[in-house]
C-alpha positions as CSV (number, residue, x, y, z in Angstrom):
1,M,0.0,0.0,0.0
2,P,1.2,3.5,-0.7
3,L,2.6,5.5,2.2
4,A,-0.3,7.1,4.3
5,L,0.9,10.6,5.1
6,D,-0.9,13.4,6.8
7,F,0.1,16.7,8.4
8,E,-1.3,19.5,10.5
9,S,-0.5,23.2,9.8
10,K,-1.3,26.1,12.1
11,V,-0.9,28.5,9.1
12,F,-1.9,26.9,5.9
13,D,-5.1,25.2,4.9
14,K,-4.7,21.7,3.6
15,K,-6.8,20.1,0.9
16,V,-7.5,16.3,1.0
17,I,-7.5,14.8,-2.4
18,D,-8.6,11.3,-3.4
19,V,-5.8,9.7,-5.5
20,S,-7.2,6.5,-6.9
21,G,-8.8,5.6,-3.6
22,N,-5.9,6.9,-1.4
23,K,-6.3,10.1,0.6
24,E,-3.5,12.5,0.4
25,S,-3.2,16.0,1.9
26,V,-1.7,18.9,-0.1
27,V,-1.4,22.6,0.2
28,V,-2.5,24.7,-2.7
29,G,-0.1,27.5,-3.2
30,G,-0.5,30.9,-4.7
31,R,0.6,34.5,-4.2
32,D,-2.5,35.1,-2.2
33,L,-0.8,33.1,0.6
34,F,2.3,35.3,0.7
35,P,0.9,37.5,3.6
36,K,0.9,34.3,5.7
37,L,4.6,33.8,5.3
38,P,5.7,35.9,8.3
39,T,3.5,33.8,10.5
40,A,4.8,30.6,8.9
41,F,8.4,31.7,9.5
42,E,7.8,32.8,13.1
43,G,11.1,33.1,15.0
44,I,13.2,33.2,11.8
45,Q,15.0,36.4,11.0
46,Q,17.4,35.1,8.4
47,I,17.2,32.3,5.9
48,G,20.7,31.3,4.7
49,V,20.8,29.8,1.3
50,I,24.1,27.8,1.0
51,G,25.3,27.2,-2.6
52,W,24.8,28.6,-6.0
53,G,24.3,25.6,-8.2
54,S,21.1,24.5,-9.9
55,Q,18.6,25.2,-7.1
56,G,20.4,27.9,-5.2
57,P,19.9,30.9,-7.5
58,A,16.3,30.1,-8.1
59,Q,15.3,29.4,-4.6
60,A,17.2,32.4,-3.2
61,Q,15.6,34.9,-5.6
62,N,12.1,33.4,-5.3
63,L,12.4,33.6,-1.5
64,R,13.7,37.1,-1.5
65,D,10.9,38.3,-3.8
66,S,8.2,36.5,-1.8
67,L,9.5,37.8,1.5
68,E,10.0,41.4,0.4
69,G,8.8,43.8,3.1
70,T,8.5,41.1,5.8
71,G,11.9,41.8,7.5
72,I,13.1,38.3,6.9
73,K,16.5,38.4,5.3
74,V,17.6,35.9,2.6
75,K,21.4,35.7,2.6
76,I,23.6,33.6,0.3
77,G,26.5,31.7,1.8
78,L,29.4,30.6,-0.5
79,R,32.9,29.3,0.1
80,E,35.7,31.9,0.2
81,G,36.8,32.7,-3.3
82,S,33.9,31.0,-5.0
83,A,33.5,31.7,-8.7
84,S,29.8,32.0,-8.0
85,M,30.2,35.2,-5.9
86,D,30.0,37.4,-9.0
87,A,26.9,35.6,-10.2
88,A,25.2,36.1,-6.8
89,R,26.2,39.8,-6.9
90,E,24.6,40.1,-10.4
91,A,21.4,38.7,-8.9
92,G,21.4,41.4,-6.3
93,F,23.0,39.6,-3.3
94,T,25.9,41.7,-2.0
95,E,28.2,42.0,1.0
96,D,27.3,45.7,1.4
97,S,23.6,44.8,1.8
98,G,24.4,42.0,4.2
99,T,22.9,39.4,1.8
100,L,26.1,37.6,0.7
101,G,28.8,36.0,2.9
102,E,31.1,33.1,3.6
103,M,29.1,29.9,3.9
104,F,29.9,28.8,7.4
105,S,29.4,32.3,8.8
106,V,26.0,32.4,7.1
107,V,25.2,28.9,8.5
108,A,26.1,30.1,12.0
109,E,24.1,33.3,12.0
110,S,20.9,31.9,10.3
111,E,17.8,30.5,12.0
112,M,17.0,28.5,8.9
113,V,19.7,27.1,6.6
114,L,18.9,25.7,3.2
115,L,21.8,23.5,2.2
116,L,21.8,23.5,-1.6
117,I,25.4,22.7,-2.3
118,A,26.2,19.8,-4.6
119,D,25.5,16.3,-3.2
120,A,29.2,15.3,-3.1
121,A,30.0,18.5,-1.3
122,Q,27.3,17.8,1.3
123,A,28.8,14.4,1.8
124,K,32.2,16.0,2.4
125,L,31.1,19.0,4.5
126,F,28.0,17.9,6.5
127,G,29.9,17.5,9.7
128,K,31.2,21.1,9.5
129,V,27.8,22.4,8.7
130,F,26.3,20.6,11.7
131,E,28.9,22.1,14.0
132,A,28.1,25.6,12.7
133,L,24.3,25.4,13.1
134,K,22.7,27.2,16.0
135,P,20.9,25.0,18.5
136,G,17.2,24.9,17.5
137,A,18.0,26.0,14.0
138,T,16.2,24.5,11.0
139,L,18.2,22.6,8.3
140,G,16.5,22.6,5.0
141,L,17.3,20.2,2.1
142,S,16.0,20.0,-1.4
143,H,17.1,16.4,-1.8
144,G,17.3,13.4,0.5
145,F,20.8,12.5,-0.7
146,L,22.4,13.5,2.5
147,L,20.2,11.2,4.5
148,G,21.2,8.3,2.2
149,H,24.9,9.2,2.5
150,M,24.8,9.5,6.3
151,R,23.2,6.0,6.5
152,N,26.1,4.7,4.5
153,V,28.6,6.1,6.9
154,G,26.7,5.6,10.1
155,A,26.0,9.3,10.9
156,D,22.9,11.1,11.9
157,F,21.5,14.7,12.1
158,P,22.1,16.6,15.4
159,K,19.1,16.0,17.7
160,N,18.7,19.7,18.6
161,I,17.7,21.0,15.1
162,N,14.7,20.8,12.8
163,V,15.3,18.9,9.6
164,V,12.9,19.5,6.7
165,A,12.9,19.2,3.0
166,V,11.2,21.0,0.2
167,C,12.0,19.4,-3.2
168,P,10.8,21.2,-6.3
169,K,9.8,18.8,-9.1
170,G,12.0,20.5,-11.6
171,M,15.5,21.9,-12.0
172,G,16.4,25.3,-10.6
173,P,16.0,27.3,-13.8
174,S,12.5,26.0,-14.1
175,V,11.7,27.0,-10.5
176,R,12.8,30.5,-11.2
177,R,11.4,30.8,-14.8
178,L,7.9,29.7,-13.8
179,Y,7.9,31.9,-10.7
180,V,8.8,35.0,-12.9
181,Q,6.3,33.9,-15.6
182,G,3.6,33.5,-13.0
183,K,3.9,36.9,-11.4
184,E,0.6,37.7,-13.1
185,V,-0.9,34.3,-12.6
186,N,-1.7,33.3,-9.1
187,G,-0.4,29.8,-8.3
188,A,2.1,29.5,-11.2
189,G,5.3,27.6,-10.5
190,I,6.8,24.1,-10.0
191,N,5.1,21.6,-7.7
192,A,7.1,20.5,-4.7
193,S,7.2,17.7,-2.2
194,F,7.9,18.4,1.5
195,A,9.1,16.2,4.4
196,V,9.5,16.8,8.1
197,H,12.3,14.5,9.2
198,Q,12.9,16.1,12.7
199,D,10.8,18.6,14.6
200,V,12.2,20.0,17.8
201,N,10.0,23.0,18.3
202,G,6.7,22.1,16.8
203,K,7.2,24.6,13.9
204,A,8.9,22.4,11.3
205,T,5.8,21.7,9.2
206,D,4.9,25.3,8.9
207,Y,8.6,26.3,8.1
208,A,8.6,23.7,5.3
209,L,5.3,24.7,3.9
210,G,6.2,28.4,4.1
211,W,9.4,27.7,2.2
212,S,7.4,25.8,-0.5
213,V,4.8,28.5,-0.8
214,A,7.5,31.2,-1.1
215,L,9.1,29.3,-3.9
216,G,5.9,29.6,-5.8
217,S,4.9,25.9,-5.7
218,P,1.3,25.6,-6.9
219,Y,0.8,22.3,-5.0
220,T,2.9,20.9,-2.1
221,F,2.5,17.3,-1.3
222,M,3.9,15.3,1.6
223,T,6.6,12.6,1.5
224,T,9.4,11.4,3.7
225,L,13.1,12.2,3.2
226,E,13.8,8.5,2.6
227,S,11.0,8.1,0.0
228,E,12.1,11.3,-1.7
229,F,15.8,10.4,-2.2
230,K,14.9,7.0,-3.4
231,S,12.3,8.2,-6.0
232,D,14.4,11.2,-7.0
233,I,17.7,9.6,-7.6
234,Y,15.9,6.7,-9.2
235,G,13.9,9.0,-11.4
236,E,16.9,10.9,-12.7
237,R,18.5,7.6,-13.8
238,G,15.1,6.6,-15.2
239,I,12.6,8.4,-17.4
240,L,13.7,11.9,-16.4
241,L,17.2,11.7,-17.9
242,G,19.0,8.4,-18.2
243,A,16.2,6.3,-19.7
244,V,15.0,9.0,-22.2
245,H,18.7,9.5,-23.2
246,G,19.1,5.8,-23.9
247,V,15.7,5.4,-25.5
248,V,16.2,8.2,-28.1
249,E,19.7,7.0,-29.0
250,S,18.5,3.5,-29.5
251,L,15.5,4.6,-31.7
252,Y,17.6,7.1,-33.7
253,R,20.1,4.4,-34.6
254,R,17.4,1.9,-35.4
255,Y,15.7,4.3,-37.8
256,V,19.0,5.3,-39.5
257,D,19.8,1.6,-39.9
258,A,16.3,1.1,-41.5
259,G,17.1,3.7,-44.1
260,M,15.8,7.0,-42.7
261,S,17.9,10.1,-43.2
262,P,19.6,11.3,-40.0
263,E,17.3,14.3,-39.9
264,D,14.1,12.2,-40.2
265,A,15.5,9.7,-37.7
266,F,16.0,12.5,-35.2
267,L,12.5,13.9,-36.0
268,N,10.8,10.6,-35.4
269,S,12.7,9.7,-32.2
270,C,13.9,12.6,-30.1
271,E,11.6,15.3,-31.5
272,S,8.6,13.1,-31.3
273,I,9.2,12.3,-27.6
274,T,10.1,15.8,-26.4
275,G,7.5,17.5,-28.6
276,P,4.0,16.1,-29.2
277,I,4.2,13.0,-27.1
278,S,5.2,15.0,-24.0
279,K,2.6,17.6,-24.7
280,T,-0.1,15.0,-25.0
281,I,0.9,13.4,-21.7
282,S,1.1,16.8,-20.0
283,K,-2.4,17.9,-21.0
284,E,-4.3,14.6,-21.5
285,G,-2.4,11.8,-19.8
286,I,-0.4,8.8,-20.9
287,L,-3.3,6.8,-22.3
288,A,-4.2,9.6,-24.7
289,V,-1.0,9.0,-26.6
290,Y,-2.3,5.6,-27.6
291,E,-5.9,6.6,-28.0
292,K,-5.1,9.3,-30.5
293,L,-3.4,6.9,-32.9
294,D,-5.2,5.4,-35.9
295,D,-5.7,1.6,-36.1
296,A,-2.4,0.9,-37.8
297,G,-0.6,3.2,-35.3
298,K,-2.2,1.5,-32.3
299,K,-1.0,-1.9,-33.6
300,T,2.6,-0.6,-34.0
301,F,2.4,1.0,-30.5
302,E,1.2,-2.2,-29.0
303,Q,4.1,-4.2,-30.5
304,A,6.7,-1.7,-29.3
305,Y,5.1,-1.4,-25.9
306,A,4.9,-5.2,-25.3
307,A,8.4,-5.8,-26.5
308,A,10.0,-2.9,-24.5
309,Y,8.2,-3.0,-21.2
310,K,9.9,-6.0,-19.5
311,P,13.4,-5.1,-20.7
312,A,12.9,-1.6,-19.5
313,Q,11.5,-2.7,-16.1
314,E,14.5,-5.0,-15.6
315,I,16.8,-2.0,-15.7
316,M,14.4,0.1,-13.7
317,L,14.2,-2.4,-10.9
318,E,18.0,-2.7,-10.8
319,I,18.3,1.1,-10.6
320,Y,15.8,1.2,-7.7
321,Q,17.7,-1.5,-5.8
322,E,21.0,0.2,-6.4
323,V,19.6,3.5,-5.0
324,A,17.8,1.9,-2.1
325,S,20.9,0.0,-1.1
326,G,23.1,3.1,-1.0
327,N,25.3,2.0,-3.9
328,E,24.3,4.8,-6.2
329,I,25.0,7.4,-3.5
330,R,28.4,5.8,-2.8
331,G,29.1,6.0,-6.6
332,V,28.4,9.7,-6.6
333,V,30.7,10.3,-3.7
334,M,33.5,8.3,-5.3
335,A,33.0,10.0,-8.6
336,G,33.6,13.4,-6.9
337,E,36.9,12.1,-5.7
338,R,37.9,11.3,-9.3
339,F,37.0,14.6,-10.8
340,A,40.4,16.2,-10.1
341,R,41.9,13.6,-12.5
342,F,38.9,13.0,-14.8
343,P,36.6,16.0,-15.1
344,M,33.2,15.1,-16.5
345,G,33.0,15.7,-20.2
346,K,30.0,16.7,-22.4
347,I,28.0,14.3,-24.5
348,D,26.9,16.6,-27.3
349,G,29.7,15.8,-29.8
350,T,28.3,12.7,-31.4
351,P,26.6,12.8,-34.8
352,M,23.1,12.4,-33.4
353,W,23.3,15.5,-31.3
354,Q,24.9,17.5,-34.1
355,V,22.0,16.5,-36.4
356,G,19.7,17.5,-33.6
357,E,21.0,21.1,-33.7
358,K,20.2,21.3,-37.4
359,V,16.7,19.9,-36.9
360,R,15.9,22.3,-34.1
361,A,17.2,25.2,-36.2
362,K,14.6,24.6,-38.9
363,R,11.9,23.1,-36.8
364,D,8.2,23.2,-37.8
365,E,6.3,22.2,-34.6
366,A,3.2,21.2,-36.6
367,A,5.3,18.8,-38.7
368,I,6.7,16.8,-35.8
369,P,5.0,13.3,-35.9
370,V,3.9,11.1,-33.1
371,H,5.7,8.1,-34.3
372,P,3.8,5.1,-32.9
373,F,6.8,2.9,-32.5
374,T,8.7,5.7,-30.6
375,A,5.6,6.3,-28.5
376,G,5.3,2.6,-27.6
377,V,8.9,2.3,-26.5
378,Y,8.9,5.6,-24.5
379,V,5.5,4.9,-22.8
380,A,6.6,1.4,-21.9
381,T,9.7,2.8,-20.2
382,M,7.7,5.4,-18.4
383,M,5.2,2.8,-17.2
384,A,8.0,0.5,-16.1
385,Q,9.3,3.3,-13.9
386,I,5.9,3.9,-12.5
387,D,5.3,0.2,-11.7
388,V,8.6,-0.1,-9.8
389,L,7.7,2.9,-7.6
390,M,4.2,1.6,-7.0
391,E,5.6,-1.8,-6.1
392,H,7.7,-0.1,-3.4
393,D,4.7,1.8,-1.9
394,H,5.7,5.3,-2.8
395,P,2.9,7.9,-2.4
396,L,0.9,8.0,-5.6
397,S,1.3,11.8,-5.9
398,E,5.1,11.3,-5.7
399,V,4.9,8.5,-8.3
400,A,3.0,10.8,-10.7
401,N,5.3,13.8,-10.1
402,E,8.6,11.9,-10.3
403,S,7.7,9.8,-13.3
404,V,5.4,12.0,-15.4
405,I,4.8,15.6,-14.4
406,E,8.4,16.5,-13.8
407,S,9.3,14.9,-17.0
408,V,6.7,16.4,-19.4
409,D,6.2,19.8,-17.7
410,S,9.8,20.6,-16.6
411,L,12.6,18.6,-18.2
412,N,11.3,17.6,-21.6
413,P,10.4,21.2,-22.6
414,Y,14.1,22.1,-22.0
415,M,15.2,19.0,-24.0
416,H,12.9,20.1,-26.8
417,A,14.2,23.6,-26.8
418,R,17.9,22.8,-26.5
419,G,18.4,19.1,-26.8
420,V,18.6,16.0,-24.6
421,A,22.4,16.3,-24.5
422,Y,22.1,19.9,-23.3
423,M,19.7,18.8,-20.6
424,V,22.0,16.0,-19.4
425,D,25.1,18.3,-19.4
426,N,23.4,21.0,-17.4
427,C,21.7,19.1,-14.6
428,S,23.2,18.4,-11.1
429,T,26.3,16.3,-10.9
430,T,24.3,13.5,-9.3
431,A,21.9,13.5,-12.2
432,R,24.6,13.8,-14.9
433,L,26.5,10.8,-13.4
434,G,23.3,8.8,-13.3
435,S,22.4,9.5,-16.9
436,R,25.9,8.6,-18.2
437,K,25.9,5.4,-16.2
438,W,22.4,4.1,-17.0
439,A,21.5,5.5,-20.5
440,P,23.8,3.0,-22.2
441,R,22.1,0.2,-20.3
442,F,18.7,1.2,-21.6
443,H,20.1,1.5,-25.1
444,Y,21.7,-1.9,-24.9
445,I,18.8,-3.8,-23.5
446,L,16.3,-2.3,-25.9
447,E,18.5,-3.2,-28.9
448,Q,19.3,-6.7,-27.6
449,L,15.9,-7.8,-26.3
450,A,13.1,-5.5,-27.4
451,Y,14.0,-4.8,-31.0
452,T,15.2,-8.3,-31.7
453,A,11.9,-9.7,-30.4
454,I,10.0,-7.4,-32.8
455,D,12.2,-8.1,-35.7
456,G,11.9,-11.8,-35.0
457,N,8.1,-11.5,-35.1
458,A,7.7,-12.6,-31.5
459,E,4.2,-13.1,-30.3
460,L,2.6,-10.0,-28.9
461,D,2.0,-10.2,-25.1
462,R,-1.5,-9.0,-25.1
463,A,-1.7,-9.1,-21.3
464,L,0.9,-6.3,-21.0
465,V,-1.1,-4.1,-23.4
466,E,-4.3,-4.7,-21.6
467,A,-2.6,-4.0,-18.2
468,F,-1.5,-0.6,-19.7
469,K,-4.9,0.3,-20.8
470,S,-6.5,-0.3,-17.5
471,H,-3.6,0.8,-15.3
472,G,-4.3,2.6,-12.0
473,I,-1.9,5.4,-12.9
474,H,-4.4,6.9,-15.4
475,P,-7.0,8.1,-12.8
476,V,-4.1,9.2,-10.6
477,L,-2.8,11.4,-13.4
478,K,-6.3,12.8,-14.0
479,T,-6.4,13.9,-10.3
480,V,-2.8,15.0,-10.0
481,G,-3.0,16.5,-13.5
482,E,-5.3,19.2,-12.1
483,M,-2.2,20.2,-10.0
484,R,0.0,20.9,-13.1
485,P,1.5,24.4,-13.4
486,A,-1.0,27.1,-14.2
487,V,1.2,28.2,-17.1
488,D,3.4,26.3,-19.5
489,I,7.1,26.9,-19.0
490,S,8.7,29.1,-21.6
491,V,12.3,28.1,-22.4
492,S,12.9,30.3,-25.4
């Protein structure tokens, strides 16, 4: 059964939603809630935002804008000599205004500390951060990676602090861009999950919810820090980055081998997924991709889906087990130790990504097809990810957000505008490492098992297709789909 989670807030009204028979509580955000933020942050005079990576700039600016006039200061903390100091100054955080300083000094003087440095840096520096925290302070995380790492090394959070998490379901630039776009639209932004891992003063829930509302989250749903890191690290390696990367490369090569021009192969693989397939899923759900096909298209979709589902699920389950066991987290920490010798390179130099630049330069959105074979493989992979999360009892709202909404409403639009390779190369280090590690596994297993089955005229597994059509995720997406951002993200 999915995790049964509930919370009580002294500040924000909660809405109980029925997610396929499971009751979940959410907070509906909006700019009309900003006047409640001083009450939500009672006892907090300064929020220290530590780090200027993917989430840091977005969260710091959104918090500053939302808290303007409240007297609550948002201050950036960076290491001495950080190259990001200039970027923070350009965004309006300065030493003269008291909104920019050295990271451990900012940690020590803040009542609430949002630790948004890279995962590998958290693994290295968490002890120093804990030593610097005020007794009774609130530590905020936007990822459960640190919990997973501390379990690996036998450490724990100090017992005299609150520990909360707010985890936007999109990368930092999306969090900022939708907040800015939504200044004229109440409730526009990126959805977020929240968790209260430790509450020492009875205020942790409202601190977390205030943080999420101030970021502009249209909907905030509850999870646990453990559930979040498992689903998030897993999702990055799955359909959000690693799997889609492997899927499009395998399809592109298959189509080229079948005689398509490189441009048409890219159009029918990558463009089809990041364009019309993602848009259909975003607005109408996964099943609509299949239902909109003609009879011949449905047959092709079914063949691709039935052949790809089990191979994709095999890799998905392996990823989940590697994340849950702590192995993926250990791998990220070890990779950080290798970077001095082997910096991470980019992946945009191969012929496929060069072709992609040309295709995007002359793109006609109306001419991008929903290729039924591409749709079948992609949807099978997405469904395989969903099923693994559901088998491990993750909250259904978390399953939908980590496997579908974050993909089609946040990441895929960036991929469509600038390329999958660009997206992979500009995410967090943890996500980039995961994509590089697992994308080739998806590519390989699809070529070796799924496509050979189709080419060998293997009998269609009708039960898999029928299970897809009647799957419980469809009503979940209908409910959670009402919680999609109020505006579509613009990445032009």
